[in-house]
C-alpha positions as CSV (number, residue, x, y, z in Angstrom):
1,M,-165.7,-58.5,-121.8
2,A,-163.0,-60.9,-120.7
3,K,-161.9,-63.2,-123.5
4,E,-161.2,-66.8,-122.7
5,T,-157.9,-67.8,-124.1
6,K,-157.4,-71.4,-125.2
7,K,-154.3,-73.0,-124.0
8,E,-152.6,-74.4,-127.0
9,T,-150.6,-77.6,-126.6
10,K,-147.1,-77.3,-127.7
11,K,-146.4,-79.5,-130.7
12,E,-143.4,-81.7,-130.5
13,T,-140.8,-79.7,-132.4
14,K,-137.9,-81.4,-134.1
15,K,-134.6,-81.1,-132.3
16,V,-131.1,-81.1,-133.7
17,K,-128.0,-82.1,-131.7
18,I,-125.0,-79.8,-132.4
19,Q,-121.4,-80.7,-131.3
20,W,-118.6,-78.2,-131.0
21,Y,-115.5,-80.2,-132.1
22,R,-112.9,-77.6,-133.3
23,S,-111.4,-74.8,-131.3
24,A,-112.4,-71.2,-132.2
25,I,-109.2,-69.6,-131.0
26,A,-108.0,-68.5,-134.4
27,A,-111.5,-68.0,-135.8
28,P,-112.9,-64.6,-136.5
29,E,-114.9,-62.9,-133.7
30,K,-118.2,-63.5,-135.6
31,H,-117.6,-67.2,-135.5
32,K,-116.9,-67.1,-131.8
33,V,-120.2,-65.2,-131.2
34,I,-122.1,-67.8,-133.2
35,V,-120.6,-70.6,-131.1
36,R,-121.6,-68.8,-127.8
37,S,-125.1,-67.9,-129.1
38,L,-125.8,-71.6,-129.7
39,G,-125.0,-72.2,-126.0
40,L,-121.7,-74.0,-126.5
41,T,-119.1,-73.4,-123.8
42,R,-116.7,-76.4,-124.0
43,L,-115.1,-78.4,-126.8
44,N,-116.9,-81.7,-127.6
45,Q,-120.0,-80.4,-125.9
46,V,-123.3,-81.5,-127.5
47,V,-126.4,-79.3,-127.1
48,E,-129.9,-79.9,-128.3
49,R,-131.6,-77.0,-130.1
50,P,-134.9,-76.7,-132.1
51,D,-134.5,-77.6,-135.7
52,T,-135.3,-74.2,-137.2
53,P,-133.9,-72.4,-140.2
54,A,-132.2,-69.9,-137.9
55,I,-130.3,-72.6,-136.0
56,R,-129.5,-74.4,-139.3
57,G,-128.2,-71.1,-140.7
58,M,-125.9,-70.5,-137.7
59,V,-124.5,-74.0,-138.1
60,A,-124.0,-73.5,-141.8
61,K,-121.9,-70.4,-141.2
62,I,-119.3,-72.4,-139.3
63,P,-119.3,-76.0,-140.5
64,H,-115.5,-76.2,-139.8
65,L,-116.2,-75.8,-136.1
66,L,-119.5,-77.6,-135.5
67,R,-121.1,-80.8,-136.6
68,I,-124.6,-82.2,-136.5
69,V,-124.8,-85.3,-134.3
70,E,-127.5,-87.9,-135.2
């Protein structure tokens, strides 16, 4: 009884571009962890992530370090 699985096509998910523009040197450790978890490694780096509530929540926690790029 082998079930045939349908291959679902991935829908085009919205993306959000995030830029790290302020140093996290004097920021609390939690803020530094959020920056690293978003995949940011250098200042002024821009990464593209899926536009999900989780990602938006991370950016909302540290708006003084990150900005959303259009």
